[in-house]
C-alpha positions in Angstrom: -0.1 0.1 0.3 1.6 3.4 -1.0 1.0 6.5 0.2 0.1 8.0 -3.1 -2.9 5.5 -3.7 -4.2 6.9 -0.5 -3.5 10.5 -0.9 -3.7 11.3 -4.5 -6.8 12.7 -6.0 -7.9 13.2 -9.7 -7.6 16.9 -10.7 -11.0 18.6 -12.5 -11.9 21.6 -13.5 -13.3 22.2 -10.1 -10.2 21.2 -8.3 -9.1 18.2 -6.8 -11.6 15.6 -5.9 -10.1 13.4 -3.2 -10.7 9.7 -3.3 -12.8 8.2 -0.9 -10.0 6.4 0.8 -8.1 9.5 1.3 -11.4 11.1 2.7 -11.6 8.2 5.2 -8.1 8.4 6.4 -8.7 11.9 6.8 -11.8 11.3 8.9 -10.0 9.1 11.2 -6.9 11.3 11.3 -9.3 14.4 12.2 -11.5 12.2 14.7 -9.4 9.4 16.3 -5.8 10.3 15.7 -6.4 13.8 17.0 -8.2 12.6 19.8 -5.3 10.8 20.9 -7.6 7.7 20.9 -5.7 5.4 18.8 -8.0 2.4 20.3 -11.2 3.9 19.3 -13.6 2.3 16.8 -16.2 4.2 14.9 -19.8 2.9 13.9 -20.1 2.4 10.1 -23.6 4.5 10.5 -21.4 7.3 11.8 -18.7 7.1 9.0 -21.5 7.0 6.3 -23.1 10.3 7.8 -19.9 12.2 7.8 -18.6 11.2 4.5 -22.2 11.7 2.9 -21.5 15.7 3.9 -18.4 15.7 1.3 -20.8 13.8 -1.6 -19.7 10.2 -0.9 -22.5 8.1 -1.2 -23.3 5.2 1.2 -22.7 2.3 -1.1 -19.2 3.9 -2.1 -18.4 4.3 1.7 -19.1 0.5 2.7 -17.3 -0.5 -0.7 -14.3 1.6 0.7 -14.3 0.2 4.1 -14.3 -3.3 3.1 -11.5 -2.4 0.4 -9.5 -0.6 3.4 -10.1 -3.5 5.5 -8.8 -5.9 2.8 -5.7 -3.7 2.4 -5.0 -3.7 6.1 -5.7 0.0 6.7 -8.8 -0.7 8.8 -9.9 -3.5 11.1 -13.6 -4.4 11.9 -15.0 -5.1 15.3 -18.7 -6.3 15.7 -20.9 -5.1 18.6 -24.1 -6.8 18.7 -25.8 -6.3 15.2 -23.6 -3.3 14.6 -20.1 -2.9 12.8 -17.4 -0.8 14.0 -14.1 0.4 12.2 -10.7 1.0 13.9 -7.2 1.6 12.7 -4.6 -0.8 12.1 -1.0 -0.3 12.5 -0.3 0.5 8.8 -3.0 3.3 9.0 -1.6 4.7 12.1 2.0 4.7 10.1 0.2 6.7 7.3 -1.8 8.9 9.4 1.4 9.9 11.7 3.3 10.6 8.6 0.5 12.7 7.1 0.4 14.5 10.6 4.1 15.2 10.3 4.1 16.7 7.0 1.1 19.0 8.0 1.9 20.2 11.6 5.5 19.6 12.3 7.6 20.3 9.0 5.0 22.5 7.2 5.3 23.3 3.5 8.0 26.1 3.7 11.7 25.0 3.8 13.8 28.1 5.2 16.1 26.5 7.5 17.7 24.1 5.1 21.5 23.3 6.1 22.5 22.7 3.0 22.8 18.7 3.0 21.2 16.2 0.7 20.0 12.6 1.1 20.8 10.4 -2.0 19.4 6.9 -2.5 20.6 4.6 -5.4 18.7 1.5 -6.6 18.9 -1.2 -9.0 15.9 -3.3 -9.4 15.5 -6.5 -11.9 13.4 -5.4 -14.9 10.5 -8.1 -13.7 10.1 -6.1 -10.6 7.6 -3.5 -11.6 5.5 -3.5 -8.9 8.3 -3.0 -6.5 9.9 -0.3 -8.8 6.5 1.7 -8.6 6.3 0.9 -4.6 9.6 2.5 -4.2 9.4 5.4 -6.3 6.0 6.4 -4.9 7.0 6.3 -1.2 10.2 8.1 -2.4 8.1 11.0 -3.8 6.0 11.0 -0.9 9.1 11.3 1.3 10.4 14.4 -0.9 12.6 12.6 -3.4 13.1 13.3 -6.7 14.7 11.4 -9.8 18.1 13.0 -10.3 18.6 10.2 -12.9 16.8 7.0 -13.4 18.3 5.0 -10.5 19.2 7.9 -8.4 17.1 9.9 -6.4 17.6 13.0 -4.2 16.0 14.9 -1.4 16.7 17.9 0.6 18.2 17.8 3.9 18.6 14.6 6.0 15.8 12.0 5.2 15.7 8.5 7.2 14.3 6.6 4.3 15.9 3.2 5.6 12.5 2.1 7.3 10.7 2.7 4.0 13.4 0.6 2.1 13.1 -2.2 4.6 9.4 -2.0 5.0 9.4 -3.0 1.0 12.1 -5.5 1.2 14.5 -3.9 -0.9 17.3 -3.3 1.6 19.7 -5.5 -0.4 19.2 -3.4 -3.7 19.4 0.1 -2.3 22.5 2.1 -1.2 21.8 5.6 0.8 24.0 8.4 1.3 24.2 11.7 2.9 26.3 14.4 1.2 26.7 18.2 0.2 26.9 19.5 -3.5 30.3 20.7 -4.8 30.7 24.3 -5.6 30.4 23.6 -9.1 27.0 22.2 -8.9 24.1 24.6 -10.1 21.7 23.9 -7.4 18.9 25.9 -8.9 19.3 24.3 -12.0 19.3 20.9 -10.7 16.3 21.7 -8.9 14.4 22.6 -11.8 15.7 19.5 -13.9 14.6 17.1 -10.9 11.2 18.6 -10.1 8.3 19.8 -11.9 8.3 23.6 -10.0 5.5 24.7 -12.5 3.0 21.8 -11.4 4.0 22.1 -7.6 3.5 25.7 -7.6 0.1 25.3 -9.5 -1.1 23.0 -6.6 -0.5 25.8 -4.2 -2.0 28.5 -6.3 -5.1 26.3 -6.7 -5.6 25.6 -3.0 -5.1 29.2 -2.0 -7.6 30.5 -4.4 -10.2 28.0 -3.7 -10.0 28.4 0.1 -9.3 32.2 0.6 -13.0 32.9 -0.5 -14.2 30.9 2.8 -12.0 32.6 5.3 -14.7 35.3 6.1 -17.2 32.8 6.5 -15.9 31.2 9.8 -16.6 27.5 10.2 -19.9 27.5 8.6 -23.1 25.2 9.3 -21.1 22.0 8.6 -17.5 22.4 10.3 -17.0 18.6 10.1 -17.6 18.5 6.4 -15.6 21.8 5.6 -12.5 20.1 7.7 -12.5 17.0 6.0 -12.5 18.6 2.7 -9.7 21.0 3.8 -7.4 18.3 5.1 -7.7 16.1 2.2 -7.1 19.0 -0.4 -4.1 19.9 1.6 -2.7 16.7 1.5 -3.0 16.3 -2.1 -1.6 19.6 -2.6 1.8 18.9 -0.6 2.0 15.2 -1.7 4.4 16.2 -4.2 6.0 19.1 -2.9 9.7 17.5 -1.5 10.0 20.8 0.7 12.6 22.5 -1.6 14.9 25.1 0.2 13.3 28.3 0.0 16.6 30.4 -1.1 16.8 28.2 -4.4 13.2 28.5 -5.4 11.5 31.1 -7.8 10.6 34.4 -6.1 7.1 34.8 -4.5 7.0 30.7 -4.2 3.2 30.1 -3.3 3.7 27.7 -0.8 3.7 30.1 2.2 0.5 31.8 1.4 -1.3 28.6 0.9 -0.1 27.3 3.9 -1.3 30.4 5.8 -4.9 29.9 4.4 -4.7 26.4 5.2 -3.9 27.0 8.9 -6.1 29.9 9.4 -9.2 27.6 8.3 -7.9 24.6 10.1 -7.9 27.0 13.3 -11.3 28.2 12.5 -12.6 24.8 12.2 -10.8 22.6 15.1 -13.2 23.1 18.0 -16.5 23.4 15.9 -15.8 20.3 14.0 -14.5 18.5 17.2 -17.9 19.4 19.1 -20.0 18.2 16.1 -18.1 15.1 16.1 -19.0 14.2 19.6 -22.6 14.6 19.0 -22.4 12.6 15.6 -20.1 10.0 16.1 -21.0 6.8 17.9 -18.0 5.1 19.0 -16.8 2.1 21.6 -13.3 1.0 22.8 -11.1 -1.6 20.7 -10.7 -4.6 22.1 
């Protein structure tokens, strides 16, 4: 299970449309992980209610729950005639990773120390799935393809756990280094990452959500926050947090992040109060 399968979303003329599994994990991240209650299970009817507020129908919710159980992201717990769902260790890893990206790292890298993490790999031609999984996880971790088998990320990135989890430790070499003075870092960045695409995501997000700033949390803060977090994760998914000093002037990540955090602050308590009234939960066993 790769993070891009969970967090990516098709881009339409109306902006990103998060996939049901992305919304589902955002839901559990907002109302289970953020409540510091990893052992809580949520009634399926409550999940259907909340995701219905962002346009996901009951049948789609039920099929997504089943699919996520089969993929090891959720687990079932029956209580009488009702079915409840809780997080698995795999889902917790994804959610903790997302929380770090959103709240601890942020989208602006203005304290870069000049270091880079390099990862080289060579996989058999027949290992197409393993190659896809590795590239997906590298992209989520901030790496870009310097060459086909050599990927690079700004700063010191601990990627060894990902490599081990994928079972590729014997095929991967990891280095931490600094660029020689002869290296044009800005040119390297432009050649390695699609800066226009990354910037466009931030501009799209900022335009879509700035209009909502003056409206407060609205009548449905739980739905608003769910869409907000899902779209922000989509926005930052391909951003490696490149050093600000080597990015074009007026890089849009900062304004977009400010918009995200202001709306997140507006909706935190209203969404929490609404969730306490809407969600039926039981302790996991």
